[in-house]
All heavy atoms as TSV, in Angstrom:
chain	resi	resn	atom	element	x	y	z
A	1	MET	N	N	-14.848	-132.340	61.016
A	1	MET	CA	C	-14.595	-132.422	59.616
A	1	MET	C	C	-14.730	-133.883	59.172
A	1	MET	O	O	-14.196	-134.778	59.790
A	1	MET	CB	C	-13.184	-131.900	59.334
A	1	MET	CG	C	-12.868	-131.939	57.873
A	1	MET	SD	S	-11.177	-131.502	57.500
A	1	MET	CE	C	-11.188	-129.763	57.775
A	2	SER	N	N	-15.423	-134.069	58.075
A	2	SER	CA	C	-15.659	-135.412	57.556
A	2	SER	C	C	-14.984	-135.552	56.205
A	2	SER	O	O	-14.995	-134.636	55.392
A	2	SER	CB	C	-17.163	-135.634	57.422
A	2	SER	OG	O	-17.405	-136.862	56.832
A	3	THR	N	N	-14.397	-136.712	55.978
A	3	THR	CA	C	-13.755	-136.959	54.684
A	3	THR	C	C	-14.541	-138.031	53.943
A	3	THR	O	O	-15.193	-138.886	54.554
A	3	THR	CB	C	-12.306	-137.427	54.861
A	3	THR	OG1	O	-12.314	-138.644	55.613
A	3	THR	CG2	C	-11.474	-136.369	55.568
A	4	LYS	N	N	-14.472	-137.969	52.648
A	4	LYS	CA	C	-15.144	-138.977	51.829
A	4	LYS	C	C	-14.298	-140.244	51.806
A	4	LYS	O	O	-13.067	-140.199	51.795
A	4	LYS	CB	C	-15.315	-138.464	50.404
A	4	LYS	CG	C	-16.276	-137.303	50.288
A	4	LYS	CD	C	-16.446	-136.932	48.828
A	4	LYS	CE	C	-17.428	-135.784	48.713
A	4	LYS	NZ	N	-17.616	-135.374	47.322
A	5	SER	N	N	-14.976	-141.359	51.769
A	5	SER	CA	C	-14.244	-142.627	51.706
A	5	SER	C	C	-13.666	-142.820	50.303
A	5	SER	O	O	-14.099	-142.211	49.324
A	5	SER	CB	C	-15.176	-143.789	52.042
A	5	SER	OG	O	-16.094	-143.993	50.992
A	6	ARG	N	N	-12.694	-143.669	50.212
A	6	ARG	CA	C	-12.082	-143.960	48.910
A	6	ARG	C	C	-13.092	-144.569	47.953
A	6	ARG	O	O	-13.039	-144.345	46.757
A	6	ARG	CB	C	-10.899	-144.904	49.090
A	6	ARG	CG	C	-9.733	-144.221	49.753
A	6	ARG	CD	C	-8.534	-145.146	49.795
A	6	ARG	NE	N	-7.410	-144.428	50.358
A	6	ARG	CZ	C	-6.643	-144.883	51.308
A	6	ARG	NH1	N	-6.863	-146.086	51.804
A	6	ARG	NH2	N	-5.639	-144.173	51.761
A	7	GLU	N	N	-14.002	-145.360	48.496
A	7	GLU	CA	C	-15.021	-145.979	47.648
A	7	GLU	C	C	-15.898	-144.916	47.017
A	7	GLU	O	O	-16.240	-145.000	45.836
A	7	GLU	CB	C	-15.868	-146.967	48.443
A	7	GLU	CG	C	-16.854	-147.722	47.568
A	7	GLU	CD	C	-17.619	-148.787	48.325
A	7	GLU	OE1	O	-17.276	-149.078	49.476
A	7	GLU	OE2	O	-18.564	-149.323	47.725
A	8	VAL	N	N	-16.255	-143.889	47.782
A	8	VAL	CA	C	-17.080	-142.808	47.245
A	8	VAL	C	C	-16.298	-142.036	46.188
A	8	VAL	O	O	-16.807	-141.697	45.126
A	8	VAL	CB	C	-17.555	-141.867	48.375
A	8	VAL	CG1	C	-18.206	-140.614	47.812
A	8	VAL	CG2	C	-18.521	-142.586	49.301
A	9	ILE	N	N	-15.029	-141.785	46.453
A	9	ILE	CA	C	-14.211	-140.994	45.534
A	9	ILE	C	C	-13.907	-141.764	44.249
A	9	ILE	O	O	-14.048	-141.246	43.154
A	9	ILE	CB	C	-12.901	-140.561	46.223
A	9	ILE	CG1	C	-13.217	-139.622	47.392
A	9	ILE	CG2	C	-11.959	-139.897	45.235
A	9	ILE	CD1	C	-12.013	-139.309	48.265
A	10	TRP	N	N	-13.486	-143.010	44.362
A	10	TRP	CA	C	-13.016	-143.783	43.222
A	10	TRP	C	C	-14.009	-144.827	42.718
A	10	TRP	O	O	-13.783	-145.413	41.657
A	10	TRP	CB	C	-11.718	-144.497	43.583
A	10	TRP	CG	C	-10.619	-143.548	43.928
A	10	TRP	CD1	C	-10.165	-143.240	45.168
A	10	TRP	CD2	C	-9.857	-142.764	43.024
A	10	TRP	NE1	N	-9.168	-142.319	45.106
A	10	TRP	CE2	C	-8.951	-142.003	43.790
A	10	TRP	CE3	C	-9.843	-142.627	41.643
A	10	TRP	CZ2	C	-8.054	-141.119	43.209
A	10	TRP	CZ3	C	-8.945	-141.757	41.072
A	10	TRP	CH2	C	-8.061	-141.010	41.856
A	11	GLY	N	N	-15.073	-145.066	43.438
A	11	GLY	CA	C	-16.006	-146.145	43.092
A	11	GLY	C	C	-16.547	-146.052	41.678
A	11	GLY	O	O	-16.607	-147.048	40.958
A	12	GLY	N	N	-16.941	-144.852	41.256
A	12	GLY	CA	C	-17.488	-144.684	39.911
A	12	GLY	C	C	-16.468	-144.982	38.832
A	12	GLY	O	O	-16.778	-145.622	37.818
A	13	GLN	N	N	-15.238	-144.540	39.039
A	13	GLN	CA	C	-14.191	-144.798	38.052
A	13	GLN	C	C	-13.840	-146.274	37.974
A	13	GLN	O	O	-13.608	-146.823	36.897
A	13	GLN	CB	C	-12.950	-143.980	38.375
A	13	GLN	CG	C	-13.159	-142.494	38.148
A	13	GLN	CD	C	-11.908	-141.687	38.468
A	13	GLN	OE1	O	-10.946	-142.210	39.023
A	13	GLN	NE2	N	-11.945	-140.420	38.118
A	14	VAL	N	N	-13.804	-146.927	39.131
A	14	VAL	CA	C	-13.507	-148.357	39.162
A	14	VAL	C	C	-14.615	-149.127	38.451
A	14	VAL	O	O	-14.349	-150.018	37.630
A	14	VAL	CB	C	-13.327	-148.857	40.612
A	14	VAL	CG1	C	-13.257	-150.372	40.659
A	14	VAL	CG2	C	-12.081	-148.246	41.224
A	15	MET	N	N	-15.865	-148.774	38.732
A	15	MET	CA	C	-16.991	-149.449	38.111
A	15	MET	C	C	-16.968	-149.230	36.594
A	15	MET	O	O	-17.176	-150.167	35.816
A	15	MET	CB	C	-18.316	-148.946	38.685
A	15	MET	CG	C	-19.517	-149.745	38.210
A	15	MET	SD	S	-21.085	-149.137	38.865
A	15	MET	CE	C	-20.779	-149.216	40.612
A	16	GLY	N	N	-16.686	-148.014	36.175
A	16	GLY	CA	C	-16.606	-147.725	34.743
A	16	GLY	C	C	-15.506	-148.513	34.063
A	16	GLY	O	O	-15.680	-149.027	32.952
A	17	ALA	N	N	-14.367	-148.621	34.720
A	17	ALA	CA	C	-13.250	-149.385	34.159
A	17	ALA	C	C	-13.618	-150.862	34.033
A	17	ALA	O	O	-13.269	-151.508	33.034
A	17	ALA	CB	C	-12.011	-149.223	35.025
A	18	LYS	N	N	-14.320	-151.398	35.025
A	18	LYS	CA	C	-14.741	-152.800	34.957
A	18	LYS	C	C	-15.710	-153.022	33.802
A	18	LYS	O	O	-15.619	-154.016	33.080
A	18	LYS	CB	C	-15.396	-153.224	36.272
A	18	LYS	CG	C	-14.426	-153.449	37.392
A	18	LYS	CD	C	-15.144	-153.906	38.650
A	18	LYS	CE	C	-14.177	-154.151	39.789
A	18	LYS	NZ	N	-14.860	-154.618	41.003
A	19	ILE	N	N	-16.629	-152.087	33.620
A	19	ILE	CA	C	-17.611	-152.200	32.532
A	19	ILE	C	C	-16.901	-152.136	31.175
A	19	ILE	O	O	-17.189	-152.923	30.271
A	19	ILE	CB	C	-18.688	-151.105	32.660
A	19	ILE	CG1	C	-19.567	-151.387	33.878
A	19	ILE	CG2	C	-19.529	-151.004	31.394
A	19	ILE	CD1	C	-20.507	-150.249	34.241
A	20	ARG	N	N	-15.948	-151.207	31.035
A	20	ARG	CA	C	-15.209	-151.103	29.777
A	20	ARG	C	C	-14.385	-152.361	29.521
A	20	ARG	O	O	-14.289	-152.842	28.381
A	20	ARG	CB	C	-14.318	-149.866	29.789
A	20	ARG	CG	C	-15.102	-148.563	29.628
A	20	ARG	CD	C	-14.191	-147.376	29.422
A	20	ARG	NE	N	-13.276	-147.137	30.537
A	20	ARG	CZ	C	-13.595	-146.483	31.652
A	20	ARG	NH1	N	-14.812	-145.998	31.805
A	20	ARG	NH2	N	-12.705	-146.308	32.605
A	21	ALA	N	N	-13.781	-152.903	30.570
A	21	ALA	CA	C	-12.980	-154.124	30.421
A	21	ALA	C	C	-13.858	-155.296	29.981
A	21	ALA	O	O	-13.459	-156.083	29.110
A	21	ALA	CB	C	-12.271	-154.462	31.729
A	22	GLU	N	N	-15.031	-155.408	30.562
A	22	GLU	CA	C	-15.944	-156.492	30.182
A	22	GLU	C	C	-16.378	-156.336	28.729
A	22	GLU	O	O	-16.440	-157.320	27.980
A	22	GLU	CB	C	-17.167	-156.523	31.107
A	22	GLU	CG	C	-18.140	-157.639	30.799
A	22	GLU	CD	C	-17.552	-159.028	30.908
A	22	GLU	OE1	O	-16.644	-159.235	31.724
A	22	GLU	OE2	O	-18.004	-159.921	30.156
A	23	GLY	N	N	-16.666	-155.114	28.324
A	23	GLY	CA	C	-17.042	-154.870	26.930
A	23	GLY	C	C	-15.912	-155.225	25.977
A	23	GLY	O	O	-16.132	-155.837	24.923
A	24	ALA	N	N	-14.696	-154.862	26.330
A	24	ALA	CA	C	-13.538	-155.188	25.503
A	24	ALA	C	C	-13.338	-156.700	25.431
A	24	ALA	O	O	-13.011	-157.247	24.371
A	24	ALA	CB	C	-12.282	-154.520	26.059
A	25	ARG	N	N	-13.548	-157.385	26.554
A	25	ARG	CA	C	-13.408	-158.842	26.585
A	25	ARG	C	C	-14.438	-159.493	25.656
A	25	ARG	O	O	-14.117	-160.409	24.892
A	25	ARG	CB	C	-13.584	-159.347	28.016
A	25	ARG	CG	C	-13.319	-160.825	28.181
A	25	ARG	CD	C	-13.367	-161.248	29.648
A	25	ARG	NE	N	-12.278	-160.637	30.397
A	25	ARG	CZ	C	-12.426	-159.658	31.302
A	25	ARG	NH1	N	-13.624	-159.194	31.590
A	25	ARG	NH2	N	-11.381	-159.167	31.932
A	26	GLN	N	N	-15.662	-159.018	25.680
A	26	GLN	CA	C	-16.708	-159.569	24.819
A	26	GLN	C	C	-16.400	-159.313	23.343
A	26	GLN	O	O	-16.589	-160.194	22.501
A	26	GLN	CB	C	-18.063	-158.993	25.190
A	26	GLN	CG	C	-18.591	-159.487	26.513
A	26	GLN	CD	C	-19.873	-158.797	26.924
A	26	GLN	OE1	O	-20.354	-157.879	26.277
A	26	GLN	NE2	N	-20.445	-159.239	28.050
A	27	ARG	N	N	-15.907	-158.112	23.026
A	27	ARG	CA	C	-15.547	-157.807	21.640
A	27	ARG	C	C	-14.393	-158.687	21.170
A	27	ARG	O	O	-14.374	-159.149	20.029
A	27	ARG	CB	C	-15.200	-156.327	21.484
A	27	ARG	CG	C	-16.422	-155.413	21.586
A	27	ARG	CD	C	-16.097	-153.979	21.215
A	27	ARG	NE	N	-15.027	-153.390	22.029
A	27	ARG	CZ	C	-15.193	-152.831	23.215
A	27	ARG	NH1	N	-16.399	-152.788	23.763
A	27	ARG	NH2	N	-14.164	-152.310	23.871
A	28	ALA	N	N	-13.443	-158.943	22.053
A	28	ALA	CA	C	-12.309	-159.808	21.712
A	28	ALA	C	C	-12.780	-161.240	21.453
A	28	ALA	O	O	-12.323	-161.891	20.511
A	28	ALA	CB	C	-11.266	-159.781	22.817
A	29	GLN	N	N	-13.696	-161.731	22.286
A	29	GLN	CA	C	-14.218	-163.078	22.082
A	29	GLN	C	C	-14.972	-163.169	20.757
A	29	GLN	O	O	-14.863	-164.168	20.036
A	29	GLN	CB	C	-15.127	-163.478	23.248
A	29	GLN	CG	C	-14.376	-163.735	24.534
A	29	GLN	CD	C	-15.293	-163.925	25.733
A	29	GLN	OE1	O	-16.469	-163.549	25.701
A	29	GLN	NE2	N	-14.753	-164.491	26.788
A	30	GLN	N	N	-15.730	-162.127	20.415
A	30	GLN	CA	C	-16.452	-162.097	19.146
A	30	GLN	C	C	-15.462	-162.089	17.984
A	30	GLN	O	O	-15.669	-162.769	16.978
A	30	GLN	CB	C	-17.371	-160.863	19.079
A	30	GLN	CG	C	-18.157	-160.756	17.796
A	30	GLN	CD	C	-19.145	-161.877	17.607
A	30	GLN	OE1	O	-19.653	-162.458	18.566
A	30	GLN	NE2	N	-19.421	-162.198	16.369
A	31	ALA	N	N	-14.378	-161.334	18.124
A	31	ALA	CA	C	-13.363	-161.287	17.071
A	31	ALA	C	C	-12.717	-162.658	16.866
A	31	ALA	O	O	-12.449	-163.066	15.729
A	31	ALA	CB	C	-12.304	-160.240	17.405
A	32	VAL	N	N	-12.484	-163.377	17.954
A	32	VAL	CA	C	-11.916	-164.721	17.854
A	32	VAL	C	C	-12.877	-165.641	17.114
A	32	VAL	O	O	-12.465	-166.412	16.233
A	32	VAL	CB	C	-11.576	-165.288	19.254
A	32	VAL	CG1	C	-11.278	-166.779	19.191
A	32	VAL	CG2	C	-10.414	-164.529	19.853
A	33	ARG	N	N	-14.168	-165.562	17.434
A	33	ARG	CA	C	-15.163	-166.391	16.740
A	33	ARG	C	C	-15.199	-166.064	15.251
A	33	ARG	O	O	-15.259	-166.968	14.406
A	33	ARG	CB	C	-16.545	-166.206	17.361
A	33	ARG	CG	C	-16.733	-166.950	18.669
A	33	ARG	CD	C	-18.193	-167.010	19.091
A	33	ARG	NE	N	-18.731	-165.703	19.397
A	33	ARG	CZ	C	-18.697	-165.115	20.582
A	33	ARG	NH1	N	-18.143	-165.742	21.596
A	33	ARG	NH2	N	-19.221	-163.929	20.768
A	34	GLU	N	N	-15.154	-164.777	14.911
A	34	GLU	CA	C	-15.166	-164.376	13.503
A	34	GLU	C	C	-13.921	-164.871	12.781
A	34	GLU	O	O	-13.996	-165.334	11.635
A	34	GLU	CB	C	-15.285	-162.857	13.386
A	34	GLU	CG	C	-16.646	-162.326	13.773
A	34	GLU	CD	C	-16.723	-160.809	13.724
A	34	GLU	OE1	O	-15.833	-160.175	13.109
A	34	GLU	OE2	O	-17.662	-160.252	14.295
A	35	ALA	N	N	-12.767	-164.798	13.440
A	35	ALA	CA	C	-11.531	-165.293	12.836
A	35	ALA	C	C	-11.594	-166.807	12.637
A	35	ALA	O	O	-11.160	-167.314	11.592
A	35	ALA	CB	C	-10.337	-164.920	13.712
A	36	ASP	N	N	-12.144	-167.523	13.598
A	36	ASP	CA	C	-12.293	-168.975	13.464
A	36	ASP	C	C	-13.204	-169.325	12.295
A	36	ASP	O	O	-12.924	-170.245	11.522
A	36	ASP	CB	C	-12.840	-169.586	14.752
A	36	ASP	CG	C	-11.811	-169.627	15.867
A	36	ASP	OD1	O	-10.608	-169.440	15.579
A	36	ASP	OD2	O	-12.226	-169.832	17.025
A	37	ARG	N	N	-14.309	-168.595	12.172
A	37	ARG	CA	C	-15.228	-168.843	11.056
A	37	ARG	C	C	-14.547	-168.574	9.720
A	37	ARG	O	O	-14.713	-169.326	8.757
A	37	ARG	CB	C	-16.472	-167.960	11.185
A	37	ARG	CG	C	-17.436	-168.434	12.238
A	37	ARG	CD	C	-18.727	-167.613	12.199
A	37	ARG	NE	N	-19.527	-167.926	13.369
A	37	ARG	CZ	C	-19.837	-167.065	14.323
A	37	ARG	NH1	N	-19.456	-165.803	14.226
A	37	ARG	NH2	N	-20.545	-167.428	15.352
A	38	ALA	N	N	-13.786	-167.476	9.643
A	38	ALA	CA	C	-13.092	-167.143	8.405
A	38	ALA	C	C	-12.067	-168.215	8.056
A	38	ALA	O	O	-11.925	-168.601	6.886
A	38	ALA	CB	C	-12.424	-165.773	8.521
A	39	GLU	N	N	-11.343	-168.700	9.048
A	39	GLU	CA	C	-10.354	-169.752	8.809
A	39	GLU	C	C	-11.034	-171.040	8.350
A	39	GLU	O	O	-10.547	-171.723	7.443
A	39	GLU	CB	C	-9.539	-170.017	10.073
A	39	GLU	CG	C	-8.446	-171.032	9.887
A	39	GLU	CD	C	-7.405	-170.635	8.859
A	39	GLU	OE1	O	-7.133	-169.435	8.711
A	39	GLU	OE2	O	-6.867	-171.539	8.187
A	40	ALA	N	N	-12.164	-171.383	8.948
A	40	ALA	CA	C	-12.896	-172.579	8.540
A	40	ALA	C	C	-13.403	-172.434	7.103
A	40	ALA	O	O	-13.350	-173.399	6.321
A	40	ALA	CB	C	-14.073	-172.826	9.484
A	41	GLU	N	N	-13.864	-171.247	6.756
A	41	GLU	CA	C	-14.332	-171.015	5.393
A	41	GLU	C	C	-13.165	-171.121	4.405
A	41	GLU	O	O	-13.301	-171.722	3.333
A	41	GLU	CB	C	-14.985	-169.642	5.277
A	41	GLU	CG	C	-15.543	-169.368	3.906
A	41	GLU	CD	C	-16.204	-168.012	3.793
A	41	GLU	OE1	O	-16.289	-167.289	4.793
A	41	GLU	OE2	O	-16.629	-167.678	2.676
A	42	ALA	N	N	-12.012	-170.556	4.765
A	42	ALA	CA	C	-10.835	-170.641	3.899
A	42	ALA	C	C	-10.421	-172.099	3.715
A	42	ALA	O	O	-10.083	-172.523	2.594
A	42	ALA	CB	C	-9.687	-169.828	4.487
A	43	TRP	N	N	-10.447	-172.863	4.784
A	43	TRP	CA	C	-10.103	-174.294	4.692
A	43	TRP	C	C	-11.073	-175.004	3.758
A	43	TRP	O	O	-10.673	-175.791	2.906
A	43	TRP	CB	C	-10.141	-174.924	6.083
A	43	TRP	CG	C	-9.785	-176.380	6.081
A	43	TRP	CD1	C	-8.549	-176.933	6.143
A	43	TRP	CD2	C	-10.705	-177.476	5.986
A	43	TRP	NE1	N	-8.636	-178.306	6.105
A	43	TRP	CE2	C	-9.948	-178.660	6.007
A	43	TRP	CE3	C	-12.086	-177.555	5.888
A	43	TRP	CZ2	C	-10.535	-179.904	5.924
A	43	TRP	CZ3	C	-12.670	-178.810	5.813
A	43	TRP	CH2	C	-11.887	-179.967	5.829
A	44	SER	N	N	-12.357	-174.700	3.910
A	44	SER	CA	C	-13.376	-175.327	3.084
A	44	SER	C	C	-13.169	-174.999	1.604
A	44	SER	O	O	-13.263	-175.875	0.739
A	44	SER	CB	C	-14.761	-174.863	3.537
A	44	SER	OG	O	-15.758	-175.441	2.740
A	45	VAL	N	N	-12.859	-173.745	1.312
A	45	VAL	CA	C	-12.624	-173.335	-0.072
A	45	VAL	C	C	-11.382	-174.028	-0.623
A	45	VAL	O	O	-11.375	-174.498	-1.768
A	45	VAL	CB	C	-12.508	-171.800	-0.175
A	45	VAL	CG1	C	-11.992	-171.372	-1.526
A	45	VAL	CG2	C	-13.846	-171.150	0.132
A	46	ARG	N	N	-10.322	-174.126	0.201
A	46	ARG	CA	C	-9.115	-174.829	-0.252
A	46	ARG	C	C	-9.428	-176.291	-0.555
A	46	ARG	O	O	-8.988	-176.828	-1.575
A	46	ARG	CB	C	-8.016	-174.749	0.809
A	46	ARG	CG	C	-7.269	-173.454	0.813
A	46	ARG	CD	C	-5.982	-173.533	1.633
A	46	ARG	NE	N	-6.167	-174.005	2.987
A	46	ARG	CZ	C	-6.452	-173.238	4.031
A	46	ARG	NH1	N	-6.586	-171.945	3.874
A	46	ARG	NH2	N	-6.597	-173.752	5.232
A	47	MET	N	N	-10.161	-176.950	0.318
A	47	MET	CA	C	-10.480	-178.354	0.103
A	47	MET	C	C	-11.332	-178.526	-1.149
A	47	MET	O	O	-11.142	-179.463	-1.920
A	47	MET	CB	C	-11.219	-178.942	1.318
A	47	MET	CG	C	-10.363	-179.075	2.561
A	47	MET	SD	S	-8.917	-180.093	2.323
A	47	MET	CE	C	-7.639	-178.845	2.279
A	48	GLU	N	N	-12.244	-177.609	-1.364
A	48	GLU	CA	C	-13.089	-177.670	-2.546
A	48	GLU	C	C	-12.262	-177.399	-3.807
A	48	GLU	O	O	-12.424	-178.076	-4.824
A	48	GLU	CB	C	-14.203	-176.632	-2.419
A	48	GLU	CG	C	-15.326	-176.808	-3.402
A	48	GLU	CD	C	-16.460	-175.867	-3.104
A	48	GLU	OE1	O	-16.882	-175.771	-1.926
A	48	GLU	OE2	O	-16.921	-175.217	-4.051
A	49	GLY	N	N	-11.367	-176.425	-3.740
A	49	GLY	CA	C	-10.553	-176.064	-4.903
A	49	GLY	C	C	-9.522	-177.110	-5.248
A	49	GLY	O	O	-9.230	-177.350	-6.420
A	50	TYR	N	N	-8.941	-177.736	-4.249
A	50	TYR	CA	C	-7.904	-178.736	-4.485
A	50	TYR	C	C	-8.472	-180.152	-4.481
A	50	TYR	O	O	-7.726	-181.113	-4.518
A	50	TYR	CB	C	-6.804	-178.637	-3.429
A	50	TYR	CG	C	-6.039	-177.345	-3.476
A	50	TYR	CD1	C	-5.748	-176.661	-2.312
A	50	TYR	CD2	C	-5.614	-176.793	-4.672
A	50	TYR	CE1	C	-5.044	-175.469	-2.332
A	50	TYR	CE2	C	-4.915	-175.608	-4.707
A	50	TYR	CZ	C	-4.631	-174.951	-3.534
A	50	TYR	OH	O	-3.939	-173.782	-3.561
A	51	VAL	N	N	-9.743	-180.293	-4.410
A	51	VAL	CA	C	-10.449	-181.570	-4.415
A	51	VAL	C	C	-9.930	-182.481	-3.312
A	51	VAL	O	O	-9.404	-183.549	-3.539
A	51	VAL	CB	C	-10.343	-182.265	-5.795
A	51	VAL	CG1	C	-11.282	-183.465	-5.846
A	51	VAL	CG2	C	-10.675	-181.301	-6.919
A	52	GLY	N	N	-10.056	-182.014	-2.087
A	52	GLY	CA	C	-9.707	-182.839	-0.946
A	52	GLY	C	C	-8.380	-182.473	-0.328
A	52	GLY	O	O	-7.665	-181.620	-0.830
A	53	PRO	N	N	-8.042	-183.120	0.763
A	53	PRO	CA	C	-6.785	-182.830	1.441
A	53	PRO	C	C	-5.601	-183.299	0.597
A	53	PRO	O	O	-5.763	-184.000	-0.396
A	53	PRO	CB	C	-6.894	-183.611	2.745
A	53	PRO	CG	C	-7.899	-184.661	2.483
A	53	PRO	CD	C	-8.835	-184.113	1.449
A	54	ALA	N	N	-4.418	-182.893	1.010
A	54	ALA	CA	C	-3.201	-183.246	0.278
A	54	ALA	C	C	-3.097	-184.761	0.127
A	54	ALA	O	O	-3.361	-185.513	1.059
A	54	ALA	CB	C	-1.987	-182.691	1.005
A	55	GLN	N	N	-2.710	-185.176	-1.044
A	55	GLN	CA	C	-2.579	-186.602	-1.334
A	55	GLN	C	C	-1.115	-187.020	-1.191
A	55	GLN	O	O	-0.210	-186.272	-1.562
A	55	GLN	CB	C	-3.056	-186.902	-2.759
A	55	GLN	CG	C	-4.492	-186.493	-3.006
A	55	GLN	CD	C	-5.455	-187.275	-2.141
A	55	GLN	OE1	O	-5.336	-188.493	-2.023
A	55	GLN	NE2	N	-6.391	-186.582	-1.535
A	56	LEU	N	N	-0.907	-188.202	-0.695
A	56	LEU	CA	C	0.447	-188.733	-0.625
A	56	LEU	C	C	0.912	-189.061	-2.032
A	56	LEU	O	O	0.139	-189.518	-2.868
A	56	LEU	CB	C	0.480	-189.977	0.249
A	56	LEU	CG	C	0.171	-189.740	1.724
A	56	LEU	CD1	C	0.148	-191.057	2.455
A	56	LEU	CD2	C	1.186	-188.804	2.337
A	57	ASN	N	N	2.171	-188.858	-2.291
A	57	ASN	CA	C	2.695	-189.019	-3.638
A	57	ASN	C	C	3.559	-190.266	-3.769
A	57	ASN	O	O	4.439	-190.334	-4.612
A	57	ASN	CB	C	3.492	-187.765	-4.018
A	57	ASN	CG	C	3.538	-187.574	-5.517
A	57	ASN	OD1	O	2.832	-188.238	-6.239
A	57	ASN	ND2	N	4.380	-186.659	-5.961
A	58	ARG	N	N	3.304	-191.256	-2.923
A	58	ARG	CA	C	4.085	-192.491	-3.006
A	58	ARG	C	C	3.309	-193.503	-3.837
A	58	ARG	O	O	2.118	-193.726	-3.604
A	58	ARG	CB	C	4.353	-193.037	-1.613
A	58	ARG	CG	C	5.219	-192.090	-0.790
A	58	ARG	CD	C	5.755	-192.739	0.439
A	58	ARG	NE	N	4.711	-193.428	1.200
A	58	ARG	CZ	C	4.624	-193.416	2.515
A	58	ARG	NH1	N	5.498	-192.768	3.227
A	58	ARG	NH2	N	3.685	-194.083	3.121
A	59	PRO	N	N	3.964	-194.148	-4.792
A	59	PRO	CA	C	3.254	-195.083	-5.683
A	59	PRO	C	C	2.609	-196.246	-4.944
A	59	PRO	O	O	1.531	-196.682	-5.322
A	59	PRO	CB	C	4.328	-195.602	-6.627
A	59	PRO	CG	C	5.527	-194.767	-6.399
A	59	PRO	CD	C	5.352	-194.011	-5.135
A	60	GLY	N	N	3.220	-196.737	-3.889
A	60	GLY	CA	C	2.647	-197.864	-3.185
A	60	GLY	C	C	1.304	-197.544	-2.543
A	60	GLY	O	O	0.390	-198.349	-2.531
A	61	ILE	N	N	1.175	-196.347	-2.037
A	61	ILE	CA	C	-0.085	-195.963	-1.397
A	61	ILE	C	C	-1.053	-195.417	-2.443
A	61	ILE	O	O	-2.231	-195.712	-2.426
A	61	ILE	CB	C	0.181	-194.939	-0.284
A	61	ILE	CG1	C	0.951	-195.628	0.834
A	61	ILE	CG2	C	-1.110	-194.317	0.219
A	61	ILE	CD1	C	1.317	-194.755	1.993
A	62	ALA	N	N	-0.542	-194.614	-3.377
A	62	ALA	CA	C	-1.410	-194.025	-4.394
A	62	ALA	C	C	-2.015	-195.103	-5.295
A	62	ALA	O	O	-3.125	-194.954	-5.775
A	62	ALA	CB	C	-0.627	-193.010	-5.230
A	63	GLY	N	N	-1.289	-196.186	-5.506
A	63	GLY	CA	C	-1.789	-197.270	-6.348
A	63	GLY	C	C	-2.728	-198.219	-5.623
A	63	GLY	O	O	-3.234	-199.163	-6.186
A	64	GLY	N	N	-2.942	-197.977	-4.360
A	64	GLY	CA	C	-3.829	-198.817	-3.588
A	64	GLY	C	C	-3.140	-200.040	-2.993
A	64	GLY	O	O	-3.780	-200.918	-2.441
A	65	HIS	N	N	-1.831	-200.125	-3.141
A	65	HIS	CA	C	-1.085	-201.255	-2.601
A	65	HIS	C	C	-0.295	-200.817	-1.393
A	65	HIS	O	O	0.233	-199.717	-1.350
A	65	HIS	CB	C	-0.104	-201.795	-3.650
A	65	HIS	CG	C	-0.765	-202.173	-4.928
A	65	HIS	ND1	N	-1.522	-203.311	-5.059
A	65	HIS	CD2	C	-0.810	-201.543	-6.136
A	65	HIS	CE1	C	-1.983	-203.373	-6.288
A	65	HIS	NE2	N	-1.578	-202.297	-6.958
A	66	LEU	N	N	-0.199	-201.673	-0.421
A	66	LEU	CA	C	0.645	-201.379	0.733
A	66	LEU	C	C	2.082	-201.681	0.389
A	66	LEU	O	O	2.381	-202.666	-0.284
A	66	LEU	CB	C	0.207	-202.217	1.944
A	66	LEU	CG	C	-1.188	-201.920	2.479
A	66	LEU	CD1	C	-1.517	-202.855	3.615
A	66	LEU	CD2	C	-1.283	-200.478	2.935
A	67	VAL	N	N	2.976	-200.846	0.836
A	67	VAL	CA	C	4.392	-201.027	0.532
A	67	VAL	C	C	4.999	-201.985	1.523
A	67	VAL	O	O	4.750	-201.983	2.667
A	67	VAL	CB	C	5.125	-199.670	0.590
A	67	VAL	CG1	C	6.601	-199.863	0.327
A	67	VAL	CG2	C	4.519	-198.743	-0.427
């Protein structure tokens, strides 16, 4: 009597799981890139809308003089 090895029995399922995991990893990396792009675009729109980064509100610096 001959028995099948574990690799023969489970090999296909293990390989399929690895392929699905790799696909999920790639989709996650793509999602991170898309989120980064969206955040960069939002930052750009904020800078454009507010005409630059936040300005300090101290008279010594705003007036061009060092305090």
